[in-house]
C-alpha positions in Angstrom: 17.7 97.0 125.3 16.8 100.7 125.1 15.7 101.6 121.6 13.1 104.3 120.7 10.0 103.3 119.1 9.8 105.6 115.9 6.7 107.8 116.1 5.1 106.2 112.7 5.5 102.6 114.1 3.5 100.8 116.6 5.1 98.0 118.6 3.3 94.7 117.9 5.2 92.1 119.7 7.9 91.7 122.4 8.5 88.0 123.2 12.1 88.6 124.5 13.9 91.3 126.1 16.4 91.8 123.3 13.9 91.6 120.5 11.5 94.6 119.4 8.9 94.1 116.4 7.3 96.8 114.7 4.8 97.4 111.9 4.8 100.9 110.3 1.4 102.5 109.3 2.2 101.7 105.7 2.8 97.8 106.3 6.8 97.5 106.7 7.2 94.9 109.3 10.6 95.1 111.2 12.3 92.9 113.8 15.3 94.3 115.4 17.6 92.7 118.1 20.7 92.7 119.7 22.3 89.1 119.5 25.5 88.0 120.8 27.4 88.8 117.8 25.8 92.1 117.2 22.7 94.0 115.8 20.3 92.1 113.7 17.4 93.9 111.7 14.9 92.2 109.4 12.4 93.8 107.1 9.5 92.4 105.3 6.1 93.2 103.7 3.4 90.8 103.0 3.3 91.2 99.1 6.3 92.8 97.9 9.9 93.6 98.6 10.6 96.4 101.1 12.0 99.5 99.4 15.6 100.6 99.9 14.6 104.1 101.2 12.2 102.7 103.8 14.9 100.3 104.9 17.6 102.8 105.1 15.3 105.3 107.0 14.2 102.8 109.5 17.8 101.6 110.2 18.8 105.1 111.3 15.8 105.6 113.6 16.1 102.1 115.1 19.8 101.0 115.4 22.3 103.4 117.2 24.6 105.8 115.4 28.1 104.4 115.0 26.9 100.8 113.9 27.5 99.5 110.6 25.0 97.0 109.2 25.5 95.0 106.0 23.4 92.6 104.1 25.0 89.3 103.1 24.7 86.9 100.5 26.2 83.6 101.5 27.5 81.0 99.3 24.7 79.5 97.3 24.8 76.1 99.2 24.3 78.1 102.5 21.5 80.3 101.1 18.2 80.2 103.1 14.8 82.2 102.3 12.2 81.3 104.7 10.0 84.6 103.9 10.0 85.7 100.1 9.8 89.4 101.0 12.4 89.6 103.8 15.7 91.2 104.0 18.2 90.6 106.7 20.9 93.2 107.9 23.5 92.3 110.4 26.0 94.3 112.3 29.5 94.3 110.8 32.6 94.7 113.0 35.4 96.6 111.1 38.9 94.7 111.8 41.8 95.6 110.0 40.1 97.6 107.6 38.0 94.7 106.4 34.2 94.3 107.2 33.3 90.9 108.5 30.5 89.0 109.8 31.0 86.6 112.9 29.4 83.1 112.6 
């Protein structure tokens, strides 16, 4: 996977070809990967939720232009929250004018 490392980030881990992990100088943790169903990016912080602006800004620096990402809230019975301060964004495909996520 060919992604540019944002200047204000350092790469902290690279366990697999398609996954890159970063931590910004101010502590935002980012994991980005190209999965079989599309792009996936997660944002986390040690002691609080990431801010919208920092997630948005990093999305446009890390994920290629032309990709639409969404944050999904599944039915309550399927909801899982392993990390209390983490948000996941997934690539959405535009099909018949309706965005959907493949399982």
